[in-house]
C-alpha positions in Angstrom: 0.0 0.0 0.0 3.0 2.4 0.5 5.2 3.7 -2.3 8.4 2.8 -0.4 9.3 0.5 2.5 11.1 3.4 4.1 8.2 5.8 4.1 6.0 5.9 7.2 2.5 4.8 6.3 -0.3 7.4 6.5 -3.0 5.8 8.6 -6.5 7.1 8.9 -7.9 6.2 12.3 -11.6 5.2 12.2 -13.3 6.6 15.3 -16.2 4.3 15.9 -19.5 5.7 17.1 -19.5 3.8 20.4 -15.8 4.8 21.0 -16.5 8.4 20.2 -19.6 8.6 22.5 -18.7 6.3 25.4 -15.0 5.5 25.5 -12.7 8.0 23.8 -9.8 6.5 25.7 -9.8 3.7 23.1 -9.1 6.2 20.4 -6.2 7.7 22.3 -4.8 4.2 22.8 -5.2 3.3 19.2 -3.5 6.4 18.1 -0.6 5.9 20.5 -0.1 2.3 19.3 0.0 3.4 15.7 2.3 6.3 16.3 4.6 4.1 18.4 4.7 1.7 15.4 6.0 4.5 13.2 2.7 5.5 11.4 1.6 9.0 10.6 -1.9 9.1 12.1 -4.8 11.2 11.0 -8.3 11.4 12.5 -10.4 13.2 9.9 -13.3 15.1 11.4 -15.4 14.5 8.3 -15.7 10.8 9.0 -19.1 9.3 10.0 -20.7 6.1 11.2 -19.7 3.2 8.9 -23.4 2.6 8.2 -23.6 -0.9 9.7 -26.9 -0.3 11.7 -28.7 0.8 8.6 -27.3 -2.0 6.5 -28.2 -4.7 9.0 -31.7 -3.3 9.3 -32.2 -3.3 5.5 -31.9 0.5 5.0 -29.4 0.3 2.2 -30.0 3.9 1.0 -28.9 5.3 4.4 -26.0 2.8 4.6 -24.8 3.9 1.1 -24.9 7.6 2.1 -22.8 7.0 5.1 -20.5 4.6 3.2 -19.8 7.2 0.6 -18.8 9.7 3.2 -16.4 7.2 4.8 -14.9 6.2 1.4 -14.4 9.8 0.4 -12.8 10.7 3.7 -10.3 7.8 3.8 -9.4 6.9 0.3 -6.3 9.1 0.2 -4.8 7.4 3.2 -2.5 4.4 2.9 -4.6 2.5 5.4 -7.8 2.8 7.2 -7.5 1.3 10.7 -10.1 0.9 13.4 -10.3 -0.6 16.9 -13.4 -2.6 16.0 -13.8 -5.9 14.1 -17.5 -5.0 13.6 -16.9 -1.7 11.8 -13.9 -2.9 9.9 -15.8 -6.0 8.7 -18.6 -3.8 7.4 -16.1 -1.7 5.4 -14.1 -4.6 4.1 -16.9 -6.9 3.2 -20.2 -5.0 2.9 -19.2 -1.8 1.2 -18.4 -3.6 -2.2 -21.8 -5.3 -1.9 -23.6 -2.1 -1.3 -22.2 -0.6 -4.5 -22.3 -3.7 -6.7 -24.6 -1.9 -9.2 -22.6 1.3 -9.3 -19.3 0.7 -11.0 -17.6 4.0 -10.0 -18.5 3.7 -6.3 -17.9 0.0 -6.4 -14.3 0.5 -7.5 -13.8 3.2 -4.8 -15.4 0.9 -2.2 -13.2 -2.0 -3.1 -10.1 0.1 -3.0 -10.9 1.4 0.5 -12.0 -2.1 1.6 -8.6 -3.5 0.5 -6.6 -1.2 2.8 -8.9 -1.4 5.8 -7.7 -3.3 8.8 -8.8 -4.0 12.4 -6.2 -2.5 14.8 -4.5 -5.7 16.2 -4.5 -7.3 12.7 -2.8 -4.2 11.3 -0.2 -4.2 13.9 0.6 -7.9 13.7 -0.2 -8.9 10.1 0.8 -5.7 8.2 3.4 -4.1 10.4 4.9 -7.2 11.9 4.7 -5.9 15.5 5.3 -8.6 18.0 6.0 -6.7 21.2 4.5 -3.6 22.9 5.7 -1.7 26.0 2.9 -1.9 28.6 2.2 -3.2 32.0 -1.1 -4.4 33.7 -1.0 -6.4 36.9 -4.0 -8.5 36.4 -5.4 -11.9 35.6 -7.5 -11.5 32.5 -9.6 -13.5 30.1 -10.4 -12.5 26.5 -13.7 -12.4 24.6 -13.6 -12.9 20.9 -16.2 -10.8 19.1 -18.3 -12.4 16.4 -17.5 -9.9 13.7 -13.8 -9.8 14.3 -13.4 -13.5 14.6 -15.6 -14.7 11.8 -15.5 -11.7 9.6 -11.8 -10.9 9.8 -10.0 -13.8 11.4 -9.1 -11.9 14.5 -8.0 -14.5 17.1 -4.3 -14.9 17.6 -3.3 -11.3 16.9 -4.5 -9.8 20.2 -3.3 -12.7 22.2 0.1 -12.5 20.7 0.4 -8.8 21.6 -1.1 -9.3 25.1 1.5 -12.0 25.8 4.1 -9.3 26.0 2.3 -7.1 28.5 4.2 -7.2 31.8 2.3 -8.4 34.8 -0.6 -9.8 32.8 -1.7 -13.4 33.0 -4.2 -14.5 30.4 -6.6 -17.3 31.2 -8.8 -18.6 28.4 -12.5 -19.0 29.1 -14.7 -21.8 27.9 -16.5 -20.8 24.6 -14.5 -17.6 24.2 -15.6 -17.6 20.6 -19.3 -17.7 21.4 -21.5 -14.6 21.0 -22.0 -12.3 24.0 -25.6 -11.7 23.1 -25.2 -8.1 21.9 -25.4 -8.4 18.1 -26.2 -4.7 17.5 -29.9 -4.4 17.1 -30.4 -8.1 18.0 -30.3 -7.3 21.7 -33.1 -4.8 21.2 -35.3 -7.1 19.2 -34.7 -10.2 21.2 -33.9 -9.1 24.8 -34.8 -12.4 26.5 -32.5 -14.4 24.2 -29.8 -11.8 24.5 -29.8 -11.9 28.3 -29.6 -15.7 28.3 -26.6 -15.6 26.0 -24.7 -12.9 28.0 -25.5 -14.8 31.3 -23.8 -17.9 29.8 -20.8 -15.7 28.8 -20.5 -14.3 32.3 -20.6 -17.7 33.8 -17.6 -18.7 31.7 -15.8 -15.5 32.6 -16.3 -16.0 36.3 -15.2 -19.6 36.1 -11.7 -18.5 35.0 -11.1 -16.6 38.2 -10.0 -13.6 36.2 -10.3 -10.1 37.7 -10.2 -8.4 34.2 -12.0 -8.9 30.9 -10.4 -7.8 27.7 -11.9 -7.7 24.2 -11.6 -5.9 20.8 -15.2 -4.6 20.2 -16.7 -2.0 22.5 -20.3 -3.1 21.8 -19.6 -6.5 23.2 -17.7 -5.1 26.2 -20.4 -2.7 27.1 -23.0 -5.4 26.8 -21.1 -7.7 29.1 -20.2 -4.9 31.5 -23.8 -4.0 31.9 -24.6 -7.5 33.0 -21.6 -7.7 35.3 -22.6 -4.5 37.0 -26.1 -5.8 37.6 -24.8 -8.9 39.4 -22.4 -6.8 41.4 -19.2 -8.3 39.9 -15.9 -6.4 40.6 -14.4 -7.6 37.3 -12.8 -4.7 35.4 -13.3 -4.4 31.6 -10.9 -2.9 29.1 -10.5 -2.7 25.3 -7.4 -4.5 24.1 -6.1 -1.2 22.7 -6.1 0.4 26.2 -4.2 -2.6 27.6 -1.6 -2.7 24.8 -1.1 1.1 25.0 -0.7 1.1 28.8 -3.7 3.4 29.3 -5.5 1.4 32.1 -4.8 3.8 35.0 -8.4 5.1 34.9 -11.7 3.3 35.5 -12.6 0.4 33.4 -15.5 0.4 30.9 -18.7 1.2 32.7 -16.9 1.5 36.0 -18.5 4.3 37.9 -16.3 3.5 40.9 -13.5 5.5 39.3 
């Protein structure tokens, strides 16, 4: 994607809606990781939602309008990188489908899709980063999000990077690859099923004896955090970018105790 192996890649950081509204610390962490890796990072103010909620609900016109804004905003960057498997899977896989009947926009969508990466995948698979400088004294378990795992193959990359975090012990939970019950609008349309799924997830988290939960998609983490709070669990929750960047001094996600 770059003209020369000696030129620092220009990376456009995708600020997801949930991150922007509820957890800006993830954005700061992502920018730090990218800059530490030698990237020139831009966070364009003209970016919008990726359009996934509309696309998943069948409102393709609204999804296309948002997708066009994202494409136009990021197409001049070498890479588009985001701390979310959900958003990045939409850009990589769904944008070309949205514009299948529009050749001009299809070509532009495919070009942006080809250079879009989830954060940990970009660090490991593209930049070849194997070690970060961070510390977190905790016993943690990791939740694999559906979109990141099944849509983008995000599994080993975050674990490889977390293995180098000083003080951190990672314990795998049973069924780490199983859905947390969030599913975007699924949890709104089918709340009883969603609660049953997240309760199963929490049972597996608690069984590890971990004091910290880590994941790569804020939607999943907020959903699990909400249920942990309701049962009075002291488990802290962080996005993987926060842990890798060493930005875990403040409260965890949804932790009002801070």
